[in-house]
N, C-alpha and C positions, 0 to 999 in steps of 0.2 A: 363420307363426311365432306361437306363443302369446305374448301380452303379459304382461310382469311386472305383478303386481298389488300395489299399495301401499295401506297404510291409514294413517290419521291417528293422532297420539299425543295423547291427551287423558287427563289424570289418571293417567298411567302405564300406560294401556291402549292397545292397537292396535285402532282402531275404524273402521268404515265411516261414511259420511254417514248420518244418520238417515233421509234420504229414499231411500237406496239408490242414488242417482244417481252416475255416474262420468264422467270425461272422459279422453281419450287425450293422451299427450305424444308428440311427433314427434322423431325423430332428424334434426337439420339436415343431416347428411352423406348421408342416404339418402332423406329426405322421407317416411319410413315411420313409422307409430306403433310404439313399442317398449314403452310402459308405460301403465297405467291408474291413475288416482288418484280418491279420493273427491271429489265435488262438494259442498263444504260450503255450507250456507245459514245463515240467522240462528239456527236452533236449535243447530247445531253450534258456531257462534261463541259463543253464550251458554254452552254446556257448557264450552268451553275457558276462557273468561274466568272463569266461576264456579269452575272447578277451580283456576286460578291464584290467584284471590282467596282461596279457602279455604286453600290451601297457604300463602299469604303470612301469614295469621292463625294458622296452626297452630303448635303447639309444635315440630313436626319441623323447621320452617324459621325461625320467628320467634326461637327460642331458640338457633339455631346462631350461634356466635360468628364474628366477622370472620375470625379466624385459621382456623377450621374451613372457612369459605367459601373462603378462599384455598387450603387443601389440596384441596378438591373441584375447584377450577378447575385446579390443577396436575395432578390425576389426569386430568381431561378432556383437558388438553393432551397428556399422555402417551399416552392412548388414540388421539387423533387421529394422533399420530406413528406409533403401531403399525399404523394402518389407512390409511396414506398412499396406497398404490397403489389400494386399493379405492375410496376417496373420489375420487381423481383420475380414475380410469377412469369412474366413475359421472357425474361432472360433465361430462366431455368428451362422453360419449354423450348427455347430457341437453340441453346447450346449444351443442355444437359447438366449444368451445374446444380449442385444441391440447393434446394430452396432455402435451407438454413444459411448457406454461404451467400447466396444472392441477397437475402434479406439483410445480412450483416453488412455486406458491401454497400447496398443502397442506403441503409441507415446512416452510414458514415459519409456517403457521397456529398451531401450538402457542405461538409466542412471544407472541401476543396474550393467550392465557389465562395464561401465566406472568407477563406484565407486570402484568395486573390482579389476579392472585393476590397479587402482592407489594404492591399498593396497597390490598387489602381491609382490612387492619388499620391503615391509615394515613390513613383518611378521618376527619378530626378537626375538632372545633369549636375554640373559643378562649374564653379568659376576657376579659371586657370591662372596660376602665378607665373606671369610672363617675364621674359628678360627685356621687354621693350616698354619703356616708361609711358609712351603716349598711346598705348594700345590696351584695350579691355577685351577679354575673350571669355567665352563660356560655352558649355556644351548642353544640348538638350537631347532627350531620347524621344524618338518618334516611331509610330507603328510602321511595320514593314509593308502591309497591304494584305493580299489574299494568302491565307494559310491553308495548305492541304493537309488534312489529317487522315492517315491510313491506319485503320483500326483492325486488329485481329479478332478471332472468334472466341478466345478463352475468357476474357473479362471486358467486354466491349464498353460498358458504361464507365467503369473505373478508368480504363485506358483512354477514353474520350475526355473525361473530366479533367485529367491532368494535362491535357493539351489545350482544350478550348477555354478553360478558366483563365490561364495566363494570357492566351492569345487575345481574348475579348477584353480583358482588363487593360491590356496595352493599347487597345484601339484598333486591332485588326479585324478583318472579316474572315469567315471560315467556310471551306467546303469539306465535308466529311464523306469518306468512302469506307463503309464498314465491310467486313468480310461477307462474302456471299453465303457463308454458313451461319451467320448471326447478325442479321440486319435490323431486326424488329425494334429493339430497344433504342437504337439511335434515332429511328424515325419518331418514336414516342418522345424522346428527349427533344427533338426538333419542335414538336407540338408545344412542349413546355417552354421552350425558348421564345416562341411567338407569344404565348400567353403571358410571359414575364414582361413583354413590352419592347423587346429588341426590334429594330426596324426590319422590314422584309429584306432578305438577302444578306443579313448579318451572319446567319448560319444557314447553310444549304446542306442537304443530305441526299446523296445519290447512291444507288445500289447497282451492283453488277460484279463482274469478274475482273481479275487482274488485267486480262486482255479482253476487250480494249479499254475498259473503264479506268482502272488504276494507272495503266500506262499513259493514257491521254492526260490524266489529271496531273501526274508528277512531272510531265514535260511541258505543260501548258505555259506559254510565254508570260502570262499574267500572274502566275503563282510565284510568290516571293520566298516562301519557306515550305518545306515538307517535314511534318512531324510524323515519323513512321515507327510503328512497333510491329515486329514480325520476324521472319526467318532471314538468314544470311543471303540466300540466293536472290530472294525478292529485293533485299536491300541493295544488292549489286546493280540490279536494274534501275532502282531509284537513283543511285549515285550516277550512273551513266546518263540517265534522263536529265539530271540537274546540270549536266554540262551544256544543255541546250538553253535553259532559262536562268542559269546562275543562281538557282534557288538555294537558300541556306538549308542545312539539313540537321535534324536530330534523329538519331537512330538508336532505338532500344531493341536489341536483338536477342539472340539465344543465350543460354547458359548451361554450364555443367558444374554446378556449384558444389564445393566441398562442404561437408558437415562433419566437423572434427571433434571426436569425443576422446578426451584425455581420461586417464585412469582415476584422477581425483574428482571427476565430475559426479554430480548427482545422477546416477544411472537412470532412475525412473523418469526424472525430468528430461534427460537426454533422449530417452526412448520416445517420449511424447513429442519432443522437438523433431526427431527424425520422422515420426509419423506425419506431423504437420508439414515438414519440409518436402516429403515426396508423395504421400498418399492423399493429402488435401487437394481438392480440385482434380482428383485422379491423376495427379502428376502433371497436369496441363498448365504449367506456370513457368515463366522464364526463370524465376528464381528458385525453382525446385532444388532441394538439397539432395540431388540424385547420387552424389559420390560420398558415401559414408566411410570415413577414415577413423578407425577405432584402435586405441592403444592395446598392445598385446595382452597386458595384464588383465584387462576386463573384456577382451574380445569375445570369448565364449559366452560369458554371462549376458553381455549386451545383445549379441545376435540371437540368443535363445529368447530373451524377453521381447525383442523386436519382432521375431517370428511369431511368437504367441499372440502378440497384439495385432499383427497384420492378419492373422487367421481369424480374429474375432471381428474384423471390420465388417459392418453390415453393408452389403452391396444391394442396390435396388433402385426403385423409382425415385428420382431426385425430388419429386413433389411431396414425398412422404417425410415427415419430420424425423422419423427414426433412422432413415437412411444415412450412412456415413460416407459412402463413396458412390458416385454415379457413373455414367457411361463415358466413353470417349465421345468427343463432339461430332466426329465423322467416321464413316466406315473406313475411309482411307487411313485415318489416324490409328484406328484399331489394327489394321493390317500392318502398319509401320511398326507398332509395338511388337506384334507377333514376329515380324521379320528380325528385329533386333534381339529378341530373346532366343530365337533359333540360332542366330550367329554366335551369341554368347555361349550357348551350350556346345556348339561346334568348336569354339575356341578353348573350351575346357573349364568354363565357369561351373560352379556347383549350385544347383537350384535348391534353395532352402524352403521356399513356399511359392505358390502361385504358378506362373508360367503358362496360363491357359485362359481361354474365355470363360466368363462366369456362366454357370448353368442356369440361365434364365430363358424364358420363352421368347423374348424379343429384346432388342436393344444392343448397342455396341459396347458391351461390358467386358472388362478384363480384370482378372483377379490381382490383388496386391502382390507384387513379386519381389523377392529378395534373391540376389545372386551374389555368391561369394566368389571373388576373383583373386587370383594370385599375381596377375600381371597388370600393371597400371596402363600398359599399352593396348590392352584389349579394346576392340571396337566399342563395346557396350559401355566401357568406362570413359572413352574419349569423345564419343559423339552424343549430341543431344537426342533423347528419345521422345520426350514430351508425353510421357505416360507414367503409370504407377509402377515403375521399375527402379529399385534401388540396388546399387552395387556396393559391396562391403569389402574393404581391404584393410588388413592390420598394418600398424606401424610401430616402430620400436621406441622412438624418442621424438622430442620436439623438432629437431633438425629434419628428420625424415618426414614428419607430418607436414612441415612447411614446404619441403621439396615436392611432395605428392600433391599438396593443395595447388601449387603453382604450375604443375605439369599438365597444362591445358591451354587450348587456344582461346578459351573464354575467360571472362573476368567480371561477371555481373554481381555475384553475391557469395557469401561464405558464412558458415556458422562455427562457433567455437564453444565448447562445453568444458569448463574447468572452474574450480573454486580458487585458483591461484591468480590473483589480479595481475601480478607482474608477468606471469606467463601469457595471460590474455593480451596484455599490451605488446609484448614481443611479437606475438603472432599477428596482431592487428597491423603492426608496422610492416611485417614481412609479406603479408598476403596481398597479392595484386588483384584486387576486385573493388568495384564501386560501392558495395555495401558489405559491412561485416556485422553480424549479430553475435552477441555473447550471451549465452545461457537463455536464448530465446530464438525464434525463427519466424519469418514472414510478417514481422511487425511493420506497419506503414503509418505515415503521417503526412499531411499536406505540407508540413514544415520541413520534412526530411528529403533531401535530394535523392533521385533514383537515376541510375545510369551505370554504364559498364566500362571496363578496360578491354583492350584487344578486340577479339571477334564478337564481343558483346555490344559493340557500337560506341557511339560518342554523343556528347551532349547530355544535359541533365534535365529531368522533369521534377517538379515540386521544389519546395524551398524558395527562399526570397530571391535568389539569383535567377530563377527560371524565367521570370517575367522579362528580364533584360534580353533573353534570347529571342524574344518576339519584338524587339525594337532595333532601330538603327541609330547611330550616334551622329548628331550634326554639331559642327563647331562654328561658332559665330564670332567674328572679329569686328570690333568697333574702334575707330580712330577717335581718340578723345582730345587730340591737339586742336588748338584754335588756329594753327597755321595751315595753309593749304598744303596738299600733298606735294612733295618734291618732284621735280622732273626725274623720271625713272632712268634717264640716260646720263644723269650727273651723279657720279658715285662719290660719297663722302667717306 
């Protein structure tokens, strides 16, 4: 089968890498290559950043009013809605996510562009109450310049939308670098950006590997901010690179999120929440509720019900509507999951279900896995796996639940299941994480900030404050006195 051939979007043109090099992308459900992409290097990165920088300074973009930017974003949201099926099918083929999940994500995607379209002309400064009677001062918010967006493979469209919508609303220009494992939908999004009427160079999309492409982009001297979602080790490289260009950073990194089930919870609802938290997207989500903490009174009942539900999960072709869990996005990720389960069993964890590759003819599939652990210090409990592996640990009371929840280097998300509102509020106050869900899990909204504590990164995406992170503050002083300015060397 002939591979689909994609090109990069630079300065409004579809171009190959200057070197002519390409790389293949593999369909996780078949293990076969399905598309080829340009292998960008430092020259291609420089072309894309220069294009974004020139457009940022051009009249075509710099003189566009905030209200006009809002209209462009609304138009882009409408085009995404018009192309929902195509985008969903492309992402499913590229990274192995269920078609039912990609359809749901893409259907909601326009809301991010509508939300920030509405904020575009509401990004305001303020007048300052000074202690100097003859001075008037105010602040204005201005765009930063070129924004680099580094996008991982697990939810590329969603994780791009929450970056470029506020960036463009604030008046910046963008260079996107998708994962080499899932580049197709961002190039298709680039096509829709052009169709919406954004000037050439406002959004550029380059494809390649972390080295040299991502490295060159994050340290480029014209990049003013890097919006990064990915792993901790890659983030450390980004932070070091930002020392060269003083770029602002927002980092949404990994998680090892606790999902806490109290004895007064609706158990069936909590089981569904646990399934959503760890087996949705085959566990390939930063907010996965991979640490299940269950109160002793209901521990056996909960684990039995969760195990029975996990064993009924339909594994298979992500393009089929009946499939409930698809493959790992890459062969390397499948092998990582296998490694962690082996370590867990060596360290004494009890395997309740799963723990092996799915018995399918092809594809990087792993069975939903539940591990009962007695030590919270176990490797599988402390380190992010990024796969369909849940650890379960009992707790005695509220104090122990809180101590276990916070016994982690991460702090991205947490779930609480209880019918006691006072208890929920006490736990919310004590848990150190950027997101807390109560009696639900994985709910998102354009209006709700996303971000973490500790090793889960810093900065926030979504919400009304997010647009300010793509601006810089300017202070203006005006002397209102009719008298000439005094001699600076005569002190009164």
